[in-house]
C-alpha positions, 0 to 999 in steps of 0.5 A: 823738612829738616836736613840731616848732616852726614857728619852728625853722630846722633839721629835727628829723629827718634820714633817711639812706640809702646807695645803690649801683646802686639806680636802679630803686628810688630814685623809689619810695623818695623817694615813700614817704619823702615820703608817710610823713613828710608824716603826721608832726608833725616837720620833716625832710630826706632825705639819700641818699648815692650810693656809687659807682653806675654805673647812673645812680643819681646823675643820677636822684637829682639829678632827684628833688631838683627835686620834693622840696625835702627831698631832699639828695644826697651823692656819695662819690668820693674814691677815684675815680668808681665805687668803693664805699666801703661803708655805714660810710663812707656813714653817716658822711658822712650824719651829718656833713651831717645837720642834724636833732636825730634821725637815722634810717637805712634802706636804699635797696632798699625792703626797709625800710618807712619807715612803721615810723619813726613807731612808732619815733619814738613808742617813742623819745619814750616810753622816752627811749632814745638809739637805737631799733633795728629788729627784722625777725626775726618777719617774715623768710622766710630760707632754712635756711642763712641762718637757721643762719648768722644764729644762729651770728653772733649766738652769736659776738657774744654771746660776744665782745661781750655783744651781745644785739641780735637783728637787727644786720643791720637798717639801720632805726634812729633815734638822737640826733645825739649818738650818731651823731657818737660812732660810729667809722664811719671803720672799715669794717664798723662800721655792723654794730656801731652798737647794741652800740657805742652801748651800750658808750658808755653810751647806752640802746638799745631794739628795736622790731619792724619789717617786712621786705619782699622786694627787687623790683629791683636786686641784693643787695650782701651774701651769706652768705660776704662777711658771715660771715668779715669779720663774725667778724674785725670782732667781734674788732676791736670787742672790742679797741677796747672794751678800749682805749676811754677815757672823756673827760669834762672839767669847766670850771674858773672863778675862785671868785666874789668874796664881797661883804663887809658891812663894805665902805667906802661909795662915794665921795660916798655916805653910809654906811648908817644905822639908822632913827631910834628903833631 
């Protein structure tokens, strides 16, 4: 696991969680993250982005900052109070505000276990990967319909994008700051394509098994029908963007170094070099 320097002024790890109407889950979320990160040998901060909550989540988050100095709260309001901007916009806002060299993502609904982040950090350090993606497939207890829809979705991704990631719906992931800032999350729905986009950009992505916990409070924001058709359309959009992407690399040019001539005249007032006597 990366070691934190006592002298560094910025955190090594920034954790980011978008939240919409999760007031019942937020205290436990902040407590769990604080407890887990207290066991890690890294400095950290936790950014929660309130995405148009109307249940008092924002006020509760501000209260929690009084007892958790690492907690920072962002509010997405540019389309009006109470309007949801979506996870892609929330993640992008968090990336721009993050101060860490590494960035971890998780959901605010407590279905991700923050303790898995420690093993993911170890895997990242060991493999030198740029992005570690969580995989909940071994631990999910989905209905038959959800299992079928997931398999169909993975099939379309593999055919259209060459995407072999098993669990793209898992928000639990860690990446370098460089990867985070390279992702085009200004487009809605792009958070579902973070791993494959990172691979298309040339970064190394690995998968690590993580736990999946049932939701105990609040309500799910996504179902089968509001994922399936938009997800398929987004696959075509990502395929098109891949075909139009250009690599941007530049080399800085500098004047050639001036060579010092061995026959250069002696400095004013200085005696020319002489060979030692007797040679």
